[in-house]
C-alpha positions in Angstrom: -10.5 -75.3 -37.4 -13.0 -76.9 -34.9 -12.2 -78.5 -31.6 -15.0 -80.2 -29.5 -17.6 -78.4 -31.6 -16.1 -75.0 -31.1 -14.9 -73.0 -34.0 -11.4 -71.6 -33.4 -10.8 -68.1 -35.0 -8.4 -68.3 -38.0 -7.1 -64.7 -37.9 -5.9 -64.7 -34.3 -2.8 -66.0 -32.8 -3.1 -69.6 -31.5 -2.6 -68.7 -27.9 -5.6 -66.3 -28.1 -7.8 -68.3 -30.4 -7.6 -71.4 -28.1 -9.2 -69.3 -25.4 -12.5 -69.5 -27.4 -12.9 -72.9 -25.7 -14.6 -72.6 -22.3 -12.1 -73.7 -19.7 -9.0 -72.8 -21.7 -7.3 -69.6 -20.7 -4.0 -68.0 -21.9 -1.7 -70.0 -19.5 -3.3 -73.3 -20.4 -3.3 -72.5 -24.1 0.4 -71.7 -23.9 1.0 -75.0 -22.0 -0.9 -77.0 -24.7 1.1 -75.4 -27.5 4.4 -75.9 -25.7 3.5 -79.6 -25.2 2.9 -80.1 -28.9 5.9 -77.9 -29.8 4.0 -75.3 -31.9 4.8 -71.6 -31.9 2.1 -69.6 -30.1 2.5 -66.7 -32.5 1.2 -68.7 -35.5 -2.3 -68.4 -36.7 -4.8 -71.2 -36.9 -5.1 -70.9 -40.7 -1.3 -71.6 -41.0 -1.5 -75.0 -39.3 -1.2 -78.3 -41.1 -3.7 -81.1 -40.5 -1.2 -83.1 -38.4 -0.6 -80.1 -36.1 -4.4 -79.6 -35.8 -4.7 -83.2 -34.8 -2.0 -82.9 -32.1 -3.7 -79.8 -30.6 -7.1 -81.5 -30.8 -5.8 -84.6 -29.0 -4.2 -82.5 -26.3 -7.4 -80.5 -25.7 -9.5 -83.6 -25.5 -7.6 -84.7 -22.5 -8.9 -81.7 -20.6 -12.3 -81.2 -18.9 -13.8 -78.4 -20.9 -17.1 -76.8 -22.2 -20.2 -78.7 -21.1 -18.5 -81.2 -18.8 -16.7 -78.3 -16.9 -19.9 -76.2 -16.6 -21.7 -79.3 -15.3 -19.0 -80.0 -12.8 -18.9 -76.3 -11.5 -22.7 -76.2 -11.2 -22.7 -79.5 -9.4 -20.1 -78.2 -6.9 -22.3 -75.1 -6.3 -25.4 -77.3 -5.9 -23.5 -79.4 -3.3 -22.5 -76.3 -1.3 -26.2 -75.2 -1.3 -27.4 -78.7 -0.3 -25.1 -78.9 2.7 -26.0 -75.3 3.6 -22.4 -73.9 3.8 -21.8 -70.2 4.1 -20.6 -70.2 0.5 -23.7 -72.1 -0.7 -26.0 -69.6 1.0 -24.1 -66.7 -0.6 -24.5 -68.3 -4.0 -28.3 -68.8 -3.4 -28.8 -65.2 -2.4 -26.6 -63.9 -5.2 -23.9 -62.2 -3.1 -20.1 -62.5 -3.3 -19.0 -65.8 -1.8 -15.3 -65.1 -1.2 -15.4 -62.4 1.5 -15.6 -59.2 -0.5 -17.2 -56.2 1.0 -20.8 -55.5 0.0 -21.5 -52.1 1.5 -19.9 -50.6 -1.6 -18.9 -52.5 -4.8 -20.2 -55.9 -5.7 -22.5 -54.4 -8.3 -22.1 -57.3 -10.7 -23.2 -59.9 -8.1 -26.0 -57.8 -6.6 -27.3 -56.3 -9.8 -27.1 -52.7 -10.9 -30.6 -51.8 -9.6 -29.4 -50.4 -6.3 -28.5 -46.8 -6.9 -26.9 -44.4 -4.4 -29.4 -42.3 -2.5 -27.5 -39.0 -2.0 -28.5 -37.3 1.3 -31.9 -39.0 1.6 -33.7 -35.6 1.8 -36.4 -34.5 -0.6 -35.7 -31.4 -2.6 -38.0 -28.5 -1.6 -40.1 -27.1 -4.4 -39.4 -23.4 -5.0 -42.2 -21.2 -6.2 
């Protein structure tokens, strides 16, 4: 089954397999399935073509994949352009939501900064 050019896994439950689409998480997947009255425990290969069409129609109403990525990057670009605090943090590659950076934030800052230890050099013993 394909939706918006994304292949939905056949062997997984529908609530999980719909999350293969960027912008659709578990809660939204459950909401979609509830609105079209399909059991979330069913697998994608068990669906009829009518049910697939209902899910496809429901997903096409949402902003997903490329449009969503474009919208998010546009929002970040706007923050950078008007030079807000959050925009500056995005530019520098630091956390933008107030997290501490003395420790933690390895994913944002990169894993290259290693801990130093005491800062003293080990004395060579002869």
